[in-house]
Backbone as a ProteinNet text record, in pm:
[ID]
protein_1_A
[PRIMARY]
MLKVFKPANFQHLSASAMPHKLSGPETFDMPVKALTTIMRELGHTQIDLLKMDIEGAEYGVIDALAATDLPIGQLLIEFHHRFESVGPQATIDALARLNRAGFKVFAISSNSEEFSLVKACRPLLPEAHRPTLPHRALSKFAATAPQLTTFHQALT
[TERTIARY]
-326.3	-292.5	-229.6	-262.9	-210.4	-110	16.5	112.4	69.3	51.3	1.4	113.8	137.2	231.7	160.6	195.1	144.5	177.7	103.2	141.7	250.9	319.6	426	343	239.7	166.6	16.8	-41.2	-179	-280.8	-251.2	-345.4	-377.3	-285	-287.8	-294.2	-294.5	-298.7	-339.4	-388	-434.4	-319.1	-343.4	-244.7	-249.6	-134.8	-145.2	-71.9	-124.7	-67.2	59	94.9	227.2	298.9	434.3	519.5	520.9	520.5	540.6	591.9	605.7	681.9	627.7	491.5	431	397.8	445.3	411.1	533.5	518.8	637.4	703.5	798.3	858.8	795.3	690	635.7	522.6	500.1	394.3	317.6	197.6	118.2	45.2	14.2	-57.6	-215.6	-289.7	-420.3	-501.2	-594	-665.6	-752.6	-756.7	-840	-911.8	-1027	-1097.3	-1115.7	-1121	-1153.1	-1298.9	-1307.4	-1453.7	-1548.7	-1504.9	-1595.8	-1636.5	-1548.9	-1578.5	-1684.3	-1657	-1753.4	-1895.2	-1900.8	-2023.8	-2101.7	-2016.2	-2072.8	-2123.6	-2041.9	-2083.9	-2211.3	-2231.7	-2346.5	-2468	-2439.8	-2544.8	-2574.7	-2464.5	-2489.5	-2442.7	-2525.1	-2487.8	-2433.4	-2442.4	-2400.1	-2364.2	-2284.3	-2264.6	-2298.6	-2382.3	-2429.9	-2318.8	-2252.3	-2154.1	-2053.5	-1908.7	-1808.3	-1723.1	-1699.1	-1607.9	-1481.2	-1378.9	-1243.9	-1159.9	-1135.4	-1030.3	-948.4	-856.1	-788.8	-638	-605.1	-466.5	-357.3	-360.6	-262.7	-292.4	-374.5	-416.5	-505.7	-554.9	-643.2	-589.5	-451.3	-381.9	-394.8	-373.8	-402.3	-537.3	-635	-768.3	-820.6	-760.5	-801	-744	-632.9	-567.7	-663.9	-713.1	-825.2	-948.7	-1008.4	-1119.4	-1105.8	-1015.5	-989.9	-974.1	-923	-906.2	-1033.7	-1130	-1270.7	-1366.4	-1496.5	-1593.7	-1702.6	-1680.8	-1778.4	-1876.7	-1994	-2114.7	-2115	-2020.9	-2013.9	-2061.1	-2150.4	-2209.2	-2119.1	-2066.1	-1996.6	-1878	-1767.2	-1651	-1624.3	-1603.2	-1547.3	-1410.7	-1308.3	-1172.6	-1093.7	-1026.9	-933.6	-785.3	-721.8	-588.9	-495	-378	-278	-143.4	-161.5	-32	64.8	-6.1	88.4	204.7	180.6	273.8	401.1	524.6	643.2	676	618.3	639.6	550.8	446.3	341.6	373.4	361.7	362.3	254.8	239.4	130.3	107.1	229.7	205.2	137.2	137.2	54.8	-88.3	-135.1	-272.9	-317.8	-223.8	-252.8	-269.5	-181.3	-186.8	-313.8	-352.3	-466.8	-595.9	-601.9	-717.5	-731	-612.4	-603	-662.8	-629	-683.5	-833.5	-883.3	-1015	-1089.3	-1024.9	-1085.8	-1110.6	-1006.6	-1009.6	-1117	-1134.3	-1243.4	-1388.6	-1397.2	-1530.7	-1569.1	-1481.5	-1510.2	-1469.5	-1541.9	-1517.4	-1531.3	-1424.8	-1422.9	-1525.8	-1607.3	-1694.2	-1678.2	-1591	-1543.4	-1424.2	-1335.3	-1222.5	-1221.2	-1186.5	-1184.9	-1068	-1088.1	-994	-863.2	-827.8	-698.8	-639	-718.5	-684.1	-648.3	-716.5	-697.7	-827.5	-946.4	-1058.3	-1132.6	-1142.4	-1201.7	-1334.7	-1435.4	-1562.1	-1562.7	-1600.3	-1603.1	-1735	-1785	-1910.2	-1877.8	-1943.8	-1937.4	-2005.7	-1949.6	-2023.2	-2073.4	-2209.8	-2298.9	-2359.9	-2378.7	-2434.1	-2361.9	-2370.1	-2310.4	-2373.8	-2281.7	-2321.6	-2409.4	-2503.1	-2585.1	-2493.8	-2549.5	-2472.5	-2491.3	-2381.9	-2391	-2525.8	-2589.9	-2703.3	-2820	-2810.2	-2930.7	-2892.5	-2777.6	-2743.6	-2818.6	-2876.8	-2947.4	-2850.8	-2906.4	-2832.9	-2849.1	-2744.1	-2764.2	-2754.3	-2810.8	-2805.6	-2651.1	-2619.6	-2487.4	-2417.9	-2499	-2439.4	-2408.2	-2490.1	-2445.7	-2324.6	-2299.1	-2181	-2053.7	-2078.9	-1948.6	-1866.9	-1935.1	-1857.5	-1767.6	-1799.6	-1720.7	-1606	-1606.1	-1509	-1360.1	-1340.6	-1211.6	-1157.6	-1247.5	-1208.9	-1177.3	-1226.4	-1206.1	-1071.5	-974	-828.3	-779.7	-824.9	-777.7	-824	-954.7	-999.5	-937.4	-908.3	-833	-703.3	-624	-489.9	-487.2	-591.2	-597.6	-648.2	-740.8	-778.9	-658.3	-588.5	-473.9	-371.4	-357.6	-271.8	-324.9	-450.7	-508.1	-537	-526.7	-532.3	-404.8
5431.1	5293.4	5234.9	5106.7	5036.2	4928.6	4921.7	4826.5	4688.2	4588.4	4462.5	4354.3	4275.3	4174.7	4035	3980.5	3845	3738	3650.1	3527.6	3439.1	3374.3	3294	3157.4	3121.3	3008.5	3050.6	3058.1	3113.4	3013	2894.2	2797.6	2823.7	2889.2	2899	3043.2	3135.2	3276.3	3384.4	3495.5	3596.6	3688.4	3784.2	3890.3	3975.2	4044.8	4136.4	4272.1	4363	4510.9	4520.8	4406.1	4411	4287.6	4316.3	4187.4	4094.2	3972.3	3889.2	3760.4	3652.4	3528.4	3445.2	3467.4	3390.1	3475.2	3583.5	3675.1	3646	3654.1	3644.3	3785.3	3784.9	3908.9	4001.2	3937.3	4013.4	4103.7	4218.7	4307.5	4345.7	4421.3	4478.4	4586.5	4674	4802.1	4786.2	4800.3	4781.2	4919.4	4947.1	5080.3	5072.9	5169	5190.2	5316.7	5319.1	5453.1	5466.3	5596.7	5648.3	5603.9	5565.8	5541.7	5646	5767.3	5893.4	5890.8	5858.3	5859	5746.5	5626	5519.1	5569.1	5615.7	5668.5	5771	5859.9	5970.9	5899.7	5805.9	5743.7	5674.5	5609.2	5535.6	5603.5	5737.6	5813.6	5772.4	5719.7	5686.3	5810.5	5815.7	5924.7	5877.8	5742.6	5672.7	5528.7	5468.7	5327.9	5270.8	5165.4	5103.7	5003.5	4933.6	4825.7	4822.7	4841.6	4835.1	4717.1	4625.7	4512.8	4529.1	4499.6	4533.9	4386	4328.4	4215.3	4239.9	4328	4378.2	4365	4240.4	4196.7	4302.1	4371.4	4472.9	4612.5	4638.8	4768.3	4836.6	4768.8	4824.2	4935.6	4942.5	5038.1	5180.5	5186.1	5307	5360	5266.1	5294.4	5357.1	5300	5345.1	5473.1	5509.8	5652.3	5751.3	5713.4	5788.6	5807.7	5696	5698.7	5784.4	5774.3	5846.6	6006.2	6041.8	6177.5	6246.2	6161.1	6212.7	6178.5	6222.7	6193.2	6140.1	6021.9	5957.8	5885	5907.3	5841.4	5685.6	5613.2	5479.3	5419.9	5337.5	5280.3	5172	5078.5	4967.6	4915.7	4879.3	4839	4698	4614.3	4483.3	4474.7	4447.4	4463.1	4344.5	4276.1	4178.9	4239.3	4249.6	4316.1	4205.7	4259.9	4161	4197.5	4213	4235.2	4095.3	3998.3	3866.4	3887.6	3976.4	3984.4	4045.7	3992.6	4061.1	4194	4234.8	4374.2	4475.4	4425.3	4500.7	4499.8	4380.1	4374.9	4429.5	4385	4426.7	4573.1	4645.2	4785.6	4859.1	4823.3	4885.5	4887	4752.8	4727.6	4822.4	4820.7	4897.7	5047	5098.5	5229.9	5262	5162.3	5185.5	5174.4	5103.6	5082	5216.9	5288.7	5410	5520.8	5521.8	5623.9	5607.2	5480.9	5459.7	5505.8	5481.4	5510.6	5666.7	5732.3	5888.4	5931.6	5858.9	5897.4	5853.6	5798.4	5754.3	5620.4	5523.9	5378.9	5291.1	5218.4	5134.9	4994.5	4922.9	4768.6	4696.9	4615	4529.9	4388.3	4338.3	4202.8	4185.2	4073.3	4034.5	3903.3	3840.9	3694.6	3633.5	3506.2	3419.6	3427.8	3460.7	3467.8	3618.3	3709.9	3848.8	3908	3873	3934.9	4011.6	3960.8	4017.9	4105	4233.8	4323	4377.8	4385.2	4447.6	4575.9	4686.2	4827.1	4886.6	4967.5	5025.1	5177.7	5265.4	5412.1	5457.8	5507.7	5552.6	5686.3	5665	5795.4	5859.5	5771.9	5818.2	5749.3	5797.6	5744.8	5601.7	5503.5	5375.4	5366.6	5265.5	5258.2	5220.7	5295.5	5247.7	5094.5	5045.1	4906.7	4855.1	4931.1	4886.2	4868.5	4949	4934.1	4855.6	4785.6	4718.4	4577.2	4541.4	4407.8	4291.4	4184.7	4082.7	3974	3887.7	3776.8	3640.1	3537.5	3403.4	3369.3	3285.1	3240.6	3190.7	3095.7	3031.7	3138.4	3249.4	3348.3	3420.7	3439.4	3516.1	3428.9	3288.9	3203.6	3225.7	3244.9	3254.1	3381.7	3483	3599.1	3587.6	3493.2	3477.6	3475.5	3419.2	3410	3546.9	3631.1	3768.2	3874.3	3836.2	3951.8	3988.8	3882.6	3924.9	4011.1	3967.1	4055	4185	4200.2	4335.6	4422.4	4363.9	4420.6	4473.5	4382.8	4405.7	4529	4526.8	4637	4757.1	4740.5	4865.8	4926.1	4858.1	4917.7	4984	4919.1	4973.9	5106.3	5122.6	5243.3	5358.3	5327.9	5437.2	5481.1
-11987.2	-12013	-11884.4	-11866.9	-11736.4	-11791.4	-11737.6	-11766	-11694.3	-11753.9	-11708.6	-11733.2	-11641.3	-11642	-11676.3	-11793.6	-11836.7	-11731.2	-11698.5	-11626.4	-11682	-11603.9	-11659	-11712.8	-11632.3	-11696.1	-11691.9	-11819.5	-11842.3	-11801.8	-11754	-11704.5	-11560.1	-11487.2	-11352	-11277.1	-11363.1	-11306.3	-11403.3	-11342.8	-11420.6	-11444.2	-11536.7	-11572.1	-11442.5	-11409.6	-11285.1	-11319.6	-11245.2	-11251.3	-11161.3	-11101.5	-11017.9	-11037.5	-11073.1	-11085.3	-10945.8	-10967.6	-10856.3	-10906.9	-10819.3	-10864.6	-10963.6	-10990.9	-11076.6	-11204	-11209.6	-11337.4	-11418.7	-11555.4	-11653.7	-11674	-11756.5	-11789.8	-11885.4	-11964.1	-12071.4	-12013.3	-12073.5	-12033.5	-12156.9	-12135.4	-12230.4	-12178.8	-12267.1	-12224.1	-12218.6	-12118.7	-12119.8	-12107.3	-12193.2	-12163.9	-12050	-11976.1	-11857.7	-11863.1	-11781.7	-11771.9	-11611.8	-11588.7	-11453.5	-11421.7	-11292.5	-11241	-11267.6	-11252.8	-11279.1	-11421.3	-11508.6	-11647.8	-11690.8	-11630.9	-11662.7	-11600.9	-11479.7	-11424.5	-11514.9	-11561.6	-11651.7	-11773	-11833	-11954.4	-11956.1	-11828.2	-11799.9	-11738.8	-11705.6	-11641.3	-11499.9	-11425.2	-11287.4	-11198	-11087.8	-10995.4	-10868.8	-10846.7	-10712	-10752	-10658.9	-10672.4	-10542.8	-10545.3	-10420.3	-10363.4	-10454.9	-10415.9	-10529.3	-10497.5	-10590.2	-10546.8	-10632.8	-10605.4	-10684.9	-10616	-10687.7	-10658.1	-10757.6	-10757	-10894.2	-10897.2	-11004.3	-10992.6	-10933.7	-10943.8	-10908.7	-10808.2	-10774.2	-10809.5	-10888.3	-10941.3	-10842.7	-10729.2	-10634.6	-10551.3	-10543.2	-10466.4	-10537.4	-10672.6	-10746.1	-10739.1	-10748.5	-10744.6	-10624.8	-10517.2	-10374.4	-10366.5	-10410.1	-10396.2	-10466.8	-10591.6	-10674.4	-10579.9	-10544.4	-10466.3	-10341.6	-10263.8	-10141.8	-10176.5	-10289.3	-10334	-10377.6	-10402.3	-10441.8	-10356.8	-10351.5	-10269.4	-10346.1	-10420.8	-10498.4	-10400.3	-10437.2	-10344.4	-10371.5	-10300.5	-10309.2	-10153.2	-10158.8	-10027.6	-9974.6	-10050.8	-9998.7	-10094.3	-10043.6	-10114.6	-10073.5	-10167.2	-10149.5	-10226.3	-10149.7	-10215.8	-10177.4	-10292	-10266.1	-10280.5	-10170.7	-10169.6	-10205.4	-10260.8	-10318.1	-10246.9	-10112.5	-10034.9	-10017.8	-10081.8	-10089.6	-10198.1	-10274.5	-10383.5	-10315	-10350.4	-10284	-10327.9	-10434	-10485.6	-10405.9	-10331.9	-10262.9	-10113.6	-10048.2	-9895.4	-9830.1	-9700.7	-9611.4	-9589	-9570.2	-9556.6	-9649.5	-9762.6	-9866.8	-9851.6	-9787.4	-9765.4	-9643.2	-9540.1	-9406.8	-9458.8	-9540.9	-9583.8	-9667.1	-9747.1	-9820.9	-9748.1	-9647.2	-9542.2	-9466.3	-9434	-9348.8	-9444.2	-9575.5	-9670.6	-9674.6	-9688.1	-9697.1	-9572.4	-9457.5	-9325.8	-9324.6	-9368.6	-9348.3	-9455.4	-9569.3	-9668.6	-9608.2	-9490.7	-9433.3	-9454.8	-9497.2	-9503	-9374.9	-9339.3	-9215	-9256.8	-9200.7	-9225.1	-9145.7	-9205.9	-9134.1	-9141.1	-9235	-9245.4	-9307.9	-9267.5	-9340.2	-9366.2	-9470	-9499.6	-9410.7	-9396.7	-9309.8	-9358.3	-9483.8	-9531.5	-9534.8	-9487.3	-9464.5	-9587.5	-9707	-9836.1	-9881.7	-9848.1	-9892.7	-9784.6	-9798.9	-9705.6	-9757.5	-9664	-9693.4	-9599.5	-9677.4	-9615	-9642.7	-9551.2	-9580	-9550.5	-9623.9	-9601.2	-9481.8	-9378	-9263.6	-9292.6	-9335.6	-9371.5	-9245.5	-9138.9	-9016.4	-8902.3	-8787.5	-8668.2	-8652.5	-8618.3	-8585.1	-8457.2	-8459.7	-8341.2	-8202.8	-8099.4	-7972.2	-7943.9	-7879.6	-7852.6	-7806.8	-7715.4	-7638.2	-7742.3	-7863.1	-7943.9	-8072.7	-8078.5	-8184	-8196.5	-8301.4	-8299.5	-8248.8	-8204.4	-8154.2	-8260.8	-8281.1	-8376.7	-8302.7	-8351.3	-8289.3	-8282.2	-8187.3	-8156.1	-8284.6	-8357.2	-8482.2	-8586.5	-8595	-8696.7	-8655.6	-8523.1	-8479.4	-8494.1	-8494	-8494.2	-8618.3	-8741.5	-8856.1	-8856.7	-8770.7	-8764.9	-8660.2	-8583.2	-8474.7	-8524.2	-8632.3	-8688	-8734.4	-8757.2	-8813	-8703	-8590.2	-8484.2	-8457.1	-8432.2	-8408.4	-8529.5	-8645.3	-8773	-8763.5	-8735.8	-8721.1	-8614.5	-8503.6	-8405.8	-8450	-8507	-8553.5	-8650.9	-8759.5	-8852.4	-8792.4	-8693	-8623.1	-8549.9	-8491.7	-8419	-8516.8	-8632.4	-8733.8	-8787.2	-8781.8	-8845.9	-8750.3	-8605.2	-8513.7	-8453.7
[MASK]
++++++++++++++++++++++++++++++++++++++++++++++++++++++++++++++++++++++++++++++++++++++++++++++++++++++++++++++++++++++++++++++++++++++++++++++++++++++++++++

């Protein structure tokens, strides 16, 4: 069971696994299943893409993912370090765990809350052999370059 905080105003916010300034004092217990259990029940042997927007519960899920070697190709995660009960260090630590588990960040949203990671199954192409993109395609990634550098420095 997962303890979930009800929002103070149901018209403006989802329930959350973490208390924060917009959550109310009331909680409820929500039944949850491990990803391995769901995979087994559905007969899945791999996950191509796993998206997590689970209102603060992502940190516990990441701990479980990092402790296993589940065949997951790509992760899309909305981190909730904006919650005062979490903070940015929790996200840096979670990204470090995922990095040690073989996941590499390839994109970060402009608000630094959504991260896209891919499992590094084989060495990346040397820079000389990487495909080039038109300048217009590269421009949309320009805002994330400083963020990637900051998170890379925090992880190394």
